[in-house]
C-alpha positions in Angstrom: -57.9 -79.5 -10.3 -54.4 -77.9 -10.5 -52.8 -77.0 -6.6 -50.8 -74.0 -5.7 -47.7 -75.5 -6.3 -48.1 -75.5 -10.3 -48.9 -71.6 -10.2 -45.1 -71.4 -8.1 -43.8 -73.9 -10.7 -45.1 -72.1 -13.5 -43.5 -68.9 -12.3 -40.1 -70.4 -11.2 -39.9 -71.6 -14.8 -39.5 -67.9 -16.3 -36.8 -67.1 -13.7 -33.2 -66.5 -15.6 -30.7 -67.9 -12.8 -27.6 -65.7 -14.1 -29.6 -63.1 -14.1 -31.1 -63.4 -10.5 -27.2 -64.2 -9.0 -26.3 -61.3 -10.7 -28.8 -59.0 -8.9 -28.1 -60.8 -5.5 -24.5 -59.8 -6.3 -25.3 -55.9 -6.7 -27.5 -56.4 -3.2 -24.6 -57.1 -1.5 -23.2 -53.5 -1.5 -24.6 -51.0 1.1 -23.7 -47.8 2.5 -21.2 -50.1 5.3 -19.8 -52.7 2.6 -19.0 -50.4 -0.5 -16.1 -52.7 -1.8 -16.2 -56.1 -2.2 -13.4 -59.0 -3.1 -14.5 -61.8 -5.7 -13.7 -64.4 -2.9 -16.1 -63.1 -0.5 -18.7 -62.8 -3.3 -18.5 -66.4 -3.7 -18.8 -67.1 0.2 -21.8 -64.8 0.5 -23.5 -66.2 -2.2 -22.7 -69.8 -2.1 -21.6 -70.0 -5.8 -18.3 -71.3 -7.7 -15.6 -68.8 -7.9 -15.7 -69.2 -11.8 -19.2 -68.1 -11.8 -18.7 -65.1 -9.7 -15.6 -64.1 -12.2 -18.1 -64.7 -14.8 -20.8 -62.5 -13.5 -18.5 -59.9 -12.0 -17.1 -59.6 -15.7 -20.1 -58.8 -17.4 -21.4 -56.5 -14.9 -18.3 -54.7 -15.2 -18.5 -54.4 -19.3 -22.1 -53.1 -18.6 -20.7 -50.3 -15.9 -22.6 -51.5 -12.8 -19.5 -52.6 -11.1 -16.3 -51.0 -10.8 -12.8 -52.8 -10.3 -10.8 -51.5 -7.6 -7.5 -53.4 -7.5 -8.8 -57.1 -6.7 -12.3 -55.6 -5.0 -15.0 -54.1 -7.1 -17.4 -51.3 -6.1 -20.5 -50.0 -7.6 -20.2 -48.4 -10.9 -21.9 -45.3 -12.1 -24.7 -47.6 -14.4 -26.3 -48.4 -10.9 -26.5 -44.7 -10.1 -27.8 -43.7 -13.3 -30.7 -46.6 -12.7 -31.2 -45.2 -9.3 -31.5 -41.1 -10.3 -33.6 -42.4 -13.5 -36.0 -44.3 -11.0 -36.6 -41.1 -8.7 -37.0 -38.9 -11.9 -39.6 -41.2 -12.8 -41.7 -41.0 -9.5 -45.3 -38.9 -9.7 -44.3 -37.9 -5.9 -41.1 -35.9 -7.2 -42.4 -34.8 -10.9 -45.0 -33.4 -9.1 -43.1 -32.4 -5.8 -40.2 -30.2 -7.4 -42.2 -27.3 -8.8 -44.1 -27.0 -5.1 -40.0 -27.2 -3.7 -39.3 -24.6 -5.5 -41.7 -22.0 -4.6 -41.4 -23.2 -0.9 -37.8 -22.5 -1.0 -38.0 -19.1 -2.9 -40.3 -17.9 0.1 -38.3 -19.3 3.6 -34.9 -19.4 1.4 -34.0 -22.5 3.5 -33.4 -26.1 2.0 -36.3 -28.0 1.4 -36.9 -31.6 0.8 -38.7 -34.5 0.1 -38.4 -38.1 1.8 -40.1 -41.4 1.5 -39.7 -44.1 3.8 -37.7 -47.8 3.2 -38.1 -50.3 6.2 -36.0 -48.3 8.7 -34.7 -45.5 6.9 -35.8 -42.2 5.0 -34.8 -41.6 1.6 -34.0 -38.2 0.1 -35.6 -38.5 -3.2 -36.2 -34.5 -4.0 -34.0 -31.6 -2.7 -34.0 -27.7 -3.7 -31.9 -25.5 -2.0 -31.2 -21.7 -2.1 -27.9 -19.7 -3.1 -26.7 -19.3 0.6 -23.4 -20.1 2.0 -25.3 -23.1 4.3 -24.6 -26.6 2.5 -26.4 -29.3 3.6 -24.9 -33.0 4.1 -27.9 -34.4 2.5 -28.1 -35.2 -1.2 -30.7 -36.9 -3.4 -30.7 -40.5 -2.6 -29.2 -39.9 1.1 -30.7 -42.6 4.0 -30.8 -41.7 7.0 -32.6 -43.8 10.3 -36.4 -43.1 10.2 -36.7 -43.2 14.1 -34.2 -41.0 14.8 -35.3 -38.3 12.5 -38.4 -35.5 12.6 -38.8 -36.4 8.5 -38.9 -40.2 9.3 -41.3 -39.3 12.0 -43.7 -38.2 10.3 -43.6 -41.5 7.7 -44.0 -43.5 10.7 -47.5 -41.9 11.8 -49.9 -44.6 10.0 -48.2 -47.4 11.8 -49.6 -48.8 14.7 -47.8 -50.0 17.9 -47.8 -53.8 17.2 -46.4 -52.9 13.5 -43.5 -50.6 14.9 -42.9 -53.2 17.2 -42.5 -55.6 13.9 -40.3 -52.9 12.2 -38.3 -52.2 15.4 -38.1 -55.7 17.4 -34.9 -54.7 19.7 -35.7 -53.7 23.4 -33.5 -50.4 22.9 -33.3 -48.3 20.0 -30.4 -47.1 18.4 -29.5 -43.8 19.8 -28.3 -40.9 17.7 -28.9 -37.5 19.9 -30.5 -37.1 23.7 -33.6 -36.8 21.7 -33.7 -40.1 19.9 -36.3 -42.7 21.4 -35.2 -45.3 23.6 -37.6 -47.5 23.4 -40.8 -48.9 20.5 -43.1 -47.3 23.2 -41.7 -43.9 23.3 -41.3 -43.7 19.8 -45.2 -44.6 19.4 -46.4 -41.8 21.9 -43.9 -39.3 20.3 -45.2 -40.4 16.6 -48.8 -39.9 17.9 -48.4 -36.6 19.5 -47.2 -35.6 16.1 -49.8 -37.1 14.1 -52.7 -35.2 16.2 -50.5 -31.9 15.9 -50.3 -32.2 12.1 -46.5 -31.6 11.6 -42.8 -31.8 13.3 -40.8 -29.2 14.5 -37.6 -30.1 15.6 -34.9 -28.5 16.9 -31.5 -30.3 17.3 -33.3 -33.5 17.2 -30.6 -35.8 14.9 -28.2 -32.6 14.6 -27.4 -30.4 17.2 -27.0 -27.4 15.1 -29.9 -28.0 12.6 -33.7 -27.5 12.8 -36.0 -29.3 11.0 -39.9 -28.7 10.2 -41.9 -31.4 8.7 -45.2 -32.4 7.8 -46.8 -35.6 5.8 -47.7 -35.9 2.0 -50.7 -38.0 1.6 -52.2 -40.0 -1.6 -55.6 -40.8 -2.8 -56.1 -43.7 0.1 -55.3 -41.1 2.7 -51.8 -43.0 4.0 -48.7 -40.9 4.3 -46.6 -41.7 1.5 -44.1 -38.8 1.7 -42.8 -36.5 4.4 -41.9 -32.6 3.3 -39.6 -30.7 5.5 -37.7 -27.6 5.4 -34.3 -27.6 6.9 -32.9 -24.7 9.3 -29.4 -23.9 10.3 -29.9 -23.4 13.5 -30.2 -25.0 17.0 -33.0 -22.7 17.4 -35.6 -20.8 15.2 -36.3 -17.4 16.0 -39.6 -17.5 17.8 -41.1 -14.8 15.7 -40.7 -16.5 12.7 -42.0 -20.2 13.9 -45.4 -20.0 13.1 -44.7 -18.5 9.6 -42.7 -21.5 8.3 -44.6 -24.2 9.9 -47.7 -22.7 8.1 -45.6 -22.5 4.6 -44.3 -26.0 5.1 -47.6 -27.5 5.8 -49.3 -25.5 3.1 -46.5 -26.7 0.6 -47.2 -30.4 2.0 -51.3 -30.0 1.5 -50.5 -28.7 -2.0 -48.6 -32.1 -3.0 -50.9 -34.0 -1.3 -53.8 -32.4 -3.5 -52.0 -33.2 -6.5 -51.8 -36.8 -5.4 -55.9 -36.7 -5.3 -55.8 -36.9 -1.6 -59.0 -35.4 -0.2 -59.3 -34.4 3.6 -61.8 -35.9 5.5 -64.8 -33.8 6.2 -64.7 -32.2 9.2 -61.2 -32.6 10.3 -60.2 -30.4 12.8 -57.1 -27.7 12.0 -54.8 -27.9 15.4 -53.6 -25.0 16.5 -49.6 -24.1 16.0 -47.2 -24.8 19.1 -43.6 -25.8 19.0 -42.8 -29.8 19.2 -39.6 -31.0 20.5 
């Protein structure tokens, strides 16, 4: 009888080492490391410089990296792949019309974000024709624990799961509103979950307010957060309930398109301001 190692060895024999090395090379780029030289690649990947040079030459010819002097940066082919992936997501395909209608109603930028580890990633965005220009674009990444949209995306996690995601004693702070510990974050997220939405005035940026609500799929799990960005540190009190209701309705509509069925007897939480 074959043991578990046979299956592992069987899968390994189909691995293409050169392709694996090329993908690992591309994986070395990030928002903080946008330009890397061939010697640094060789050091990081533990490969001969001649091998790294061949990998870079191949990737450059295909447009996945571009030469910048003696260094390299990501090429437009990577960006093209990223946008094709985002465009292929059922979430964005179904969500784009929902966002457009919401934007037409409230006349503020609206977004859909998903969580990637400790970050949120903007996957869809609609902006009204106003002078206000948001700094975020599709593909922008922000810290989950420091943003209103991120708080929505952390709601399904238990305290042990949050501790595993954030093992450090003190969380990185981005404003005076940022939770300082995992326990503080958990308590904040628990209140958010019970409320059913989050309204944060100046939570991540002092001059920006955000209203966000969860988007769930057929399993009942939160798969995205749908939010509106208001270019003001404080929202006019007489507009809060209306804006929150519209954002929640849009999130519920998208959840319905993803075959989410609310459980019977679910309580409707009264609207109230959340910090």
